[in-house]
C-alpha positions as CSV (number, residue, x, y, z in Angstrom):
1,M,14.4,27.1,-20.6
2,S,11.0,28.5,-21.5
3,T,8.9,28.7,-17.9
4,A,5.1,27.4,-17.7
5,S,2.6,28.4,-15.7
6,A,0.5,26.3,-12.8
7,G,-2.2,28.5,-14.3
8,D,-2.4,27.0,-17.4
9,A,-2.1,23.4,-16.5
10,P,-5.9,21.3,-15.5
11,F,-7.2,21.4,-12.4
12,L,-8.3,18.3,-10.9
13,D,-10.4,18.6,-7.6
14,V,-9.3,15.6,-5.6
15,E,-11.2,17.0,-2.4
16,A,-14.5,16.4,-4.3
17,P,-16.5,13.4,-3.0
18,G,-16.7,12.7,-6.6
19,F,-13.4,12.7,-7.8
20,A,-11.9,9.1,-9.2
21,M,-8.3,8.7,-9.6
22,H,-9.3,6.0,-13.1
23,S,-11.8,8.2,-14.9
24,A,-12.2,10.5,-17.6
25,A,-10.8,13.6,-16.1
26,V,-7.8,12.5,-15.2
27,D,-7.2,10.8,-18.2
28,A,-7.9,14.0,-20.1
29,A,-5.7,16.0,-17.9
30,R,-3.0,13.6,-18.3
31,E,-3.6,14.2,-22.3
32,Q,-3.7,17.6,-22.4
33,S,-0.6,18.0,-19.8
34,W,2.1,16.3,-18.0
35,Y,0.6,17.7,-14.7
36,A,-2.2,19.8,-12.8
37,R,-3.0,21.6,-10.2
38,T,-4.8,20.3,-7.0
39,P,-5.9,21.7,-3.6
40,Y,-3.1,20.3,-2.4
41,G,-0.7,21.0,-4.6
42,I,0.1,19.6,-8.1
43,A,-0.1,16.1,-9.4
44,I,2.3,14.3,-11.9
45,L,0.3,12.1,-14.0
46,R,2.6,11.0,-16.7
47,Y,5.0,8.0,-16.3
48,A,8.1,9.7,-17.7
49,E,7.8,12.6,-15.4
50,I,7.1,10.2,-12.4
51,A,10.3,8.4,-13.0
52,R,12.5,11.3,-13.0
53,L,10.7,13.2,-9.8
54,V,10.3,10.2,-7.6
55,K,14.4,9.6,-7.3
56,D,14.8,13.5,-7.8
57,P,16.8,14.9,-4.6
58,R,15.1,17.8,-4.8
59,L,11.9,16.2,-3.6
60,I,11.6,14.9,0.0
61,Q,8.6,12.6,1.6
62,G,5.5,15.1,0.8
63,S,3.4,12.3,3.3
64,A,4.4,14.3,6.5
65,R,2.0,17.1,5.9
66,W,-0.8,14.5,4.9
67,P,-2.4,15.3,8.6
68,A,-2.0,19.0,8.4
69,H,-3.3,18.8,4.6
70,N,-6.6,17.4,6.1
71,G,-6.7,19.9,9.5
72,V,-5.0,17.2,11.6
73,T,-2.4,19.3,13.8
74,S,-2.0,17.1,16.7
75,G,-3.1,13.9,18.2
76,P,-1.6,10.1,18.7
77,F,-2.0,9.4,14.7
78,A,-0.4,12.8,13.7
79,S,2.4,12.4,15.8
80,W,2.7,9.0,15.2
81,W,3.0,9.8,11.6
82,S,5.5,12.3,12.0
83,R,7.7,10.2,13.8
84,I,7.6,7.2,11.5
85,L,10.5,6.2,8.6
86,L,8.0,7.1,5.9
87,C,8.5,10.7,7.0
88,R,11.6,10.8,7.9
89,E,14.8,12.5,5.8
90,G,18.1,12.7,5.4
91,V,20.8,10.9,7.8
92,D,18.1,10.0,10.2
93,H,16.0,8.4,7.6
94,M,19.1,6.4,6.4
95,R,19.9,5.3,10.3
96,L,16.2,3.7,10.9
97,K,16.6,2.3,7.1
98,R,20.0,0.6,8.2
99,L,19.0,-0.5,11.5
100,V,15.3,-2.3,10.3
101,T,16.4,-3.7,6.4
102,P,18.5,-6.8,8.2
103,A,14.8,-7.8,9.3
104,F,13.3,-7.8,5.6
105,S,16.3,-10.3,4.3
106,Q,15.7,-13.4,2.2
107,R,17.2,-15.6,5.6
108,T,14.1,-14.0,7.7
109,L,11.3,-14.4,4.8
110,A,12.3,-17.5,3.0
111,P,11.1,-19.8,5.5
112,L,7.9,-18.3,5.3
113,Q,6.7,-18.9,2.2
114,S,5.5,-22.2,2.9
115,A,3.7,-20.9,5.6
116,F,2.1,-18.4,3.7
117,E,0.8,-21.1,1.5
118,R,-0.9,-23.5,4.4
119,L,-2.7,-20.0,5.7
120,A,-3.8,-19.0,2.1
121,Y,-5.6,-22.5,1.6
122,E,-6.9,-23.0,5.3
123,V,-8.5,-19.3,5.0
124,I,-9.9,-20.6,1.6
125,A,-11.2,-24.0,3.3
126,G,-13.2,-22.0,5.4
127,F,-15.6,-20.9,3.0
128,E,-15.0,-23.0,-0.4
129,G,-17.9,-25.0,0.1
130,R,-20.1,-22.3,0.2
131,A,-19.3,-21.6,-3.6
132,R,-19.9,-18.1,-2.1
133,C,-18.1,-15.9,0.0
134,E,-17.9,-11.9,1.3
135,F,-14.3,-11.4,0.1
136,M,-12.9,-9.2,2.5
137,T,-14.1,-10.6,5.6
138,D,-13.9,-14.6,4.4
139,F,-10.4,-13.8,2.5
140,A,-8.7,-10.5,2.3
141,E,-8.7,-9.7,5.6
142,P,-8.4,-12.4,7.4
143,Y,-5.2,-13.4,5.3
144,A,-3.5,-10.4,5.5
145,T,-3.8,-10.0,9.1
146,R,-2.6,-13.6,9.9
147,V,0.3,-13.2,7.4
148,V,1.0,-10.1,9.9
149,T,0.9,-12.7,13.3
150,L,3.1,-15.0,11.1
151,L,5.5,-12.0,10.3
152,L,5.6,-10.6,14.1
153,G,5.2,-13.9,15.9
154,I,1.7,-12.5,17.0
155,P,-0.6,-14.8,18.8
156,D,-2.7,-16.4,15.7
157,H,-5.9,-16.0,18.0
158,D,-5.4,-11.8,18.1
159,W,-5.9,-11.4,14.5
160,R,-9.6,-10.4,15.0
161,Y,-8.2,-7.6,17.3
162,I,-5.3,-6.1,15.0
163,A,-7.5,-6.4,12.1
164,D,-10.3,-4.1,13.4
165,L,-7.7,-1.9,14.8
166,A,-5.6,-1.6,11.5
167,A,-9.0,-1.1,9.5
168,E,-9.9,2.0,12.1
169,M,-6.6,3.5,11.6
170,G,-6.8,2.9,7.7
171,L,-9.4,5.8,7.7
172,A,-6.5,8.3,8.1
173,L,-5.2,7.7,4.5
174,G,-9.0,8.3,2.8
175,I,-10.6,11.8,2.5
176,R,-12.7,10.9,5.8
177,F,-9.8,11.6,7.9
178,R,-10.7,14.9,9.8
179,D,-14.2,13.3,10.5
180,E,-13.0,10.4,11.9
181,T,-10.3,11.6,13.9
182,R,-11.5,10.4,17.4
183,R,-11.9,6.8,16.2
184,I,-8.4,6.6,14.4
185,D,-6.5,8.0,17.6
186,T,-8.4,5.8,19.7
187,A,-7.0,2.9,17.6
188,V,-3.3,4.3,17.4
189,D,-3.6,4.3,21.2
190,K,-4.6,0.5,21.2
191,L,-1.8,-0.6,18.9
192,F,0.5,1.0,20.9
193,A,0.0,-0.8,24.3
194,Y,-0.8,-3.8,22.0
195,S,2.9,-3.4,20.3
196,E,4.7,-2.4,23.8
197,A,3.4,-5.7,25.2
198,L,4.6,-7.6,22.3
199,I,7.9,-6.4,22.4
200,A,8.4,-7.0,26.0
201,A,7.3,-10.7,25.7
202,R,9.8,-10.9,22.6
203,R,13.0,-9.4,25.1
204,A,11.7,-11.4,27.7
205,A,12.0,-15.2,25.4
206,P,14.0,-13.8,22.5
207,S,14.0,-16.1,18.9
208,D,15.3,-16.0,15.3
209,D,12.4,-14.4,14.0
210,F,11.3,-11.3,12.3
211,L,10.4,-9.3,15.2
212,S,13.1,-10.9,17.1
213,Q,15.5,-8.8,14.5
214,L,14.0,-5.3,15.0
215,V,14.2,-6.1,19.1
216,Q,18.2,-7.0,18.3
217,A,18.5,-3.4,16.2
218,S,17.2,-1.7,19.3
219,E,19.5,-3.2,21.7
220,D,22.9,-3.1,19.6
221,G,25.3,0.1,19.9
222,D,23.8,2.2,17.2
223,R,20.5,1.5,18.4
224,L,16.6,2.0,17.7
225,S,14.8,3.8,20.8
226,D,12.2,2.2,22.5
227,E,9.7,4.6,20.9
228,E,11.1,3.9,17.4
229,L,10.9,0.5,17.7
230,R,7.4,0.7,18.9
231,D,6.6,3.2,16.0
232,M,8.0,0.7,13.5
233,V,5.9,-2.3,15.2
234,V,2.8,-0.6,14.7
235,L,3.6,0.6,11.0
236,L,3.8,-3.0,10.3
237,I,1.1,-3.9,11.3
238,F,-0.9,-1.2,9.8
239,G,1.1,-1.2,6.8
240,G,1.0,-5.0,6.6
241,I,-2.6,-5.6,6.8
242,D,-4.3,-2.5,5.4
243,T,-2.9,-2.3,1.8
244,T,-2.5,-6.2,1.5
245,R,-5.9,-5.9,2.2
246,N,-7.0,-3.5,0.1
247,Q,-4.8,-4.6,-2.8
248,L,-6.1,-8.1,-2.7
249,S,-9.9,-6.9,-3.5
250,L,-8.4,-4.5,-6.5
251,G,-6.9,-7.8,-7.9
252,L,-9.9,-10.0,-7.7
253,R,-11.7,-6.8,-9.6
254,L,-9.4,-7.2,-12.1
255,F,-9.7,-10.7,-12.8
256,M,-13.3,-11.2,-12.3
257,E,-13.2,-8.1,-15.7
258,H,-10.5,-10.2,-17.2
259,P,-11.6,-13.9,-16.5
260,A,-9.1,-15.6,-19.3
261,Q,-6.3,-14.2,-16.6
262,W,-7.8,-15.8,-14.1
263,E,-7.2,-19.2,-16.0
264,L,-3.9,-18.8,-17.3
265,L,-2.9,-18.3,-13.3
266,A,-4.7,-21.3,-12.5
267,A,-3.0,-23.3,-15.8
268,E,0.1,-21.4,-14.8
269,P,0.9,-20.7,-11.3
270,A,4.6,-19.5,-11.4
271,L,2.7,-16.6,-13.3
272,A,1.7,-15.2,-10.0
273,P,4.4,-13.0,-9.3
274,L,4.1,-11.2,-12.5
275,A,0.4,-11.0,-11.7
276,V,1.1,-9.0,-8.6
277,E,3.2,-6.5,-11.0
278,E,0.4,-6.5,-13.3
279,V,-2.4,-5.7,-10.6
280,M,-0.1,-2.7,-9.3
281,R,0.5,-1.1,-12.4
282,L,-3.4,-0.7,-13.4
283,Q,-5.1,-0.7,-9.6
284,P,-2.6,0.5,-6.9
285,T,-3.9,0.7,-3.8
286,T,-1.7,4.0,-3.1
287,T,-2.8,5.6,-5.9
288,W,-0.3,8.7,-5.5
289,V,3.0,8.9,-4.0
290,S,3.5,12.7,-2.3
291,R,6.6,14.4,-2.2
292,E,7.6,18.0,-1.0
293,A,10.0,20.7,-2.9
294,A,13.0,21.0,-0.6
295,Q,14.3,23.8,-2.5
296,D,13.2,26.4,-5.7
297,F,13.8,24.3,-8.4
298,N,12.4,24.6,-12.4
299,F,11.4,21.1,-13.9
300,E,10.4,20.9,-17.4
301,G,9.9,24.9,-17.3
302,L,7.4,24.6,-14.5
303,D,9.0,26.5,-11.7
304,I,8.0,24.6,-8.4
305,A,8.8,26.9,-5.0
306,R,10.3,25.5,-1.9
307,G,7.2,23.4,0.4
308,T,4.8,22.6,-2.9
309,T,3.5,19.3,-2.5
310,V,4.0,17.4,-5.8
311,H,1.7,14.1,-5.9
312,L,2.8,11.1,-8.5
313,F,-0.2,9.7,-9.7
314,A,1.3,6.1,-9.8
315,A,-2.3,4.6,-10.7
316,A,-2.4,7.8,-14.0
317,A,1.3,6.4,-14.3
318,G,0.3,2.7,-14.9
319,S,-2.1,3.5,-17.8
320,D,0.0,6.2,-19.5
321,R,0.1,4.9,-23.4
322,D,3.6,6.3,-23.8
323,A,4.9,4.1,-21.2
324,Y,2.8,1.2,-21.8
325,G,0.9,1.5,-25.2
326,D,-2.2,0.1,-25.1
327,A,-1.7,-2.3,-22.8
328,D,-4.3,-4.4,-21.0
329,F,-4.3,-6.4,-18.1
330,D,-2.1,-9.1,-19.1
331,I,0.1,-11.3,-16.5
332,R,2.7,-13.1,-19.1
333,A,3.8,-9.0,-19.8
334,K,6.9,-7.9,-18.7
335,R,6.2,-4.5,-18.3
336,P,8.4,-1.0,-17.1
337,P,8.0,-1.0,-13.8
338,H,5.4,0.5,-11.8
339,Y,5.3,3.2,-8.7
340,G,3.1,1.2,-6.6
341,F,5.2,1.2,-4.0
342,G,7.0,4.6,-4.7
343,G,10.5,5.0,-5.6
344,G,13.8,6.4,-4.8
345,I,14.8,6.4,-1.0
346,H,11.8,6.1,0.2
347,Y,10.7,2.8,-1.7
348,C,8.5,0.5,0.6
349,L,10.5,-1.4,2.9
350,G,8.1,-3.7,3.1
351,H,8.0,-4.6,-0.2
352,A,9.5,-7.7,-0.7
353,V,7.1,-9.1,1.9
354,A,3.9,-7.6,0.6
355,R,4.9,-9.3,-2.9
356,S,5.6,-12.7,-1.7
357,D,2.3,-12.8,0.5
358,M,0.1,-11.6,-2.2
359,A,1.5,-13.9,-5.1
360,V,0.3,-16.5,-2.8
361,A,-3.0,-15.3,-2.6
362,F,-3.5,-15.3,-5.7
363,R,-2.1,-18.1,-6.8
364,C,-3.9,-20.5,-4.3
365,L,-7.1,-18.6,-4.6
366,S,-7.2,-19.2,-8.4
367,A,-6.0,-23.0,-7.9
368,R,-9.3,-23.5,-6.1
369,L,-12.2,-21.2,-7.8
370,R,-13.4,-20.5,-10.9
371,D,-16.0,-18.7,-12.7
372,V,-15.3,-16.0,-10.0
373,E,-18.3,-13.0,-10.1
374,L,-20.0,-10.6,-7.8
375,D,-23.5,-12.2,-6.1
376,G,-24.8,-8.5,-5.4
377,E,-23.6,-5.3,-5.0
378,A,-19.5,-4.2,-4.1
379,R,-18.8,-1.3,-1.9
380,W,-15.5,0.4,-2.7
381,L,-13.5,3.2,-0.5
382,P,-13.2,6.5,-3.0
383,D,-10.9,6.2,-5.5
384,S,-8.3,7.8,-4.4
385,G,-5.5,8.1,-1.7
386,N,-5.5,4.2,-0.4
387,T,-8.5,2.9,-1.8
388,G,-9.9,-0.7,-1.9
389,A,-13.3,-2.5,-1.0
390,E,-15.3,-2.5,2.0
391,F,-17.7,-4.9,1.0
392,L,-17.5,-7.7,-1.9
393,P,-19.8,-10.4,-2.8
394,L,-18.8,-13.2,-4.7
395,R,-19.8,-16.6,-5.7
396,F,-17.8,-19.2,-7.8
397,R,-17.5,-23.0,-8.5
398,L,-14.7,-24.9,-6.6
399,R,-12.2,-26.3,-9.2
400,A,-11.8,-30.4,-9.5
């Protein structure tokens, strides 16, 4: 096999303040090569290579090094990040996954569907009479957060408190991580304390809900430790709020750019699950998935040394013409699977919850709102790492 040199590949400066995943620079790099060099390692740009590497056993989860890549080597967030399921490998990873997977069963999640719908319409009712809203504060944040309160049995009046903490933690997944370490670590400490109190309350009064399933996993023979249980609850609060909130904003942007698709969804609400997949194909909030080479190996002629960080650019793969042709946003289309939830053994454990609550949100929003458009200037997080809207003012008309 011929050997390629990484030096021959295009360079993408993902650390640059102006870097954008959805940009001519990334498109041009993908046309030139299936991979690019970055300050963090190499980036895989094309769908076919990502589909193979995301399940390649020679790669392990690369996100574990994210704090270190940003110069953060200690503190509550870095310590918690190193322990969570996302960053575990091998037997340890499989043990944790086996213990927590029953909590994500359809038996646990199915009864929540009607509750998600009631919640969505309740939140919409809070602003629909104004014919305007700031989407993040009026819908995305309260809806995403209160889905988590339903899931974990958190008192509904606490949603604002945990939403603010999740937003502070979310700074760790962007390019401002190092500058915001103190705020991030303070939020982690507060979520630790909140989660421990939540777990103690559920141990004192167990039920058949999602959190009780997790608590039970800490009391069986092969068990979660108290620290592992707390870390899992914090992950569910943080991940469930931050990523869903951001993904909903990205979906609304796509629908505003394609208003005929919004009307289609309103007319055919059963398309909502396909709409979620199409949104995540083109505008995933997690724009890349990180892996690390566990050994030296050669892939497609490129020598990849042990320890190399390999970023799988899910956002670039979603618009790869070799996989999807010139396919525009179309919620009726059945596509090859996207990689917005990762893949392989590190496939997102909460994907079923996320798919379900986002489908409900898009379906309910389209059922009530029409002619949705910007009502001023939106503000967006950088289009790299984890992205989404910070401020999204909208105006609309109500459906009859």
